C-alpha positions as CSV (number, residue, x, y, z in Angstrom):
1,M,-3.3,6.6,-6.9
2,P,-3.3,6.3,-3.1
3,F,-3.2,2.8,-1.7
4,A,-2.0,2.9,2.0
5,G,-1.3,5.1,4.9
6,D,0.9,5.1,8.0
7,G,-0.1,5.7,11.6
8,Y,0.7,9.5,11.2
9,G,-1.7,10.2,8.3
10,H,0.9,10.1,5.6
11,T,0.0,8.4,2.3
12,Y,1.6,6.0,-0.1
13,F,0.8,6.4,-3.8
14,L,1.4,4.4,-6.9
15,S,2.4,6.9,-9.6
16,L,0.5,7.0,-12.9
17,E,2.5,9.9,-14.3
18,D,4.5,9.3,-17.5
19,N,7.8,10.3,-16.0
20,S,7.4,8.1,-12.8
21,F,4.9,5.5,-13.8
22,G,4.8,2.5,-11.4
23,K,7.0,4.0,-8.7
24,V,5.8,4.1,-5.1
25,L,5.7,7.6,-3.7
26,F,5.3,8.7,-0.1
27,F,3.5,12.0,0.8
28,Q,3.8,13.6,4.2
29,H,0.9,15.7,5.1
30,E,3.1,18.3,6.8
31,T,4.6,19.3,3.5
32,E,1.2,19.5,1.7
33,D,1.8,23.2,0.7
34,H,5.0,22.1,-1.2
35,Q,3.5,19.0,-2.8
36,E,6.7,17.1,-2.2
37,Y,6.6,13.4,-2.8
38,E,9.5,11.0,-1.9
39,V,10.1,8.0,-4.2
40,V,10.4,5.0,-1.8
41,A,10.5,2.2,-4.4
42,N,10.9,1.9,-8.2
43,S,8.0,-0.6,-8.3
44,F,5.2,-2.0,-6.2
45,S,6.9,-5.3,-6.0
46,E,10.1,-3.7,-4.7
47,F,8.0,-1.8,-2.2
48,L,6.3,-5.0,-0.9
49,I,9.6,-6.9,-0.6
50,Y,11.1,-4.0,1.4
51,F,8.0,-3.7,3.6
52,V,7.9,-7.5,4.4
53,S,11.6,-7.6,5.1
54,K,11.3,-4.8,7.7
55,G,8.2,-6.4,9.3
56,K,6.1,-3.4,8.6
57,T,2.3,-3.3,8.4
58,F,-0.2,-1.0,6.8
59,V,-2.8,1.1,8.6
60,R,-6.3,0.5,7.3
């Protein structure tokens, strides 16, 4: 389930798949043909803590 993007058109997803449920995934549009997602956090809470600690913001 997509929930945010960055300034380059990449998308953050919350996984709903059984084998990765609850993990935050990052999808770069340049690799769309390969459908490669990077796990950036093991939970949404972990993702938010990391984001806040780095002073990051979401693009609306």
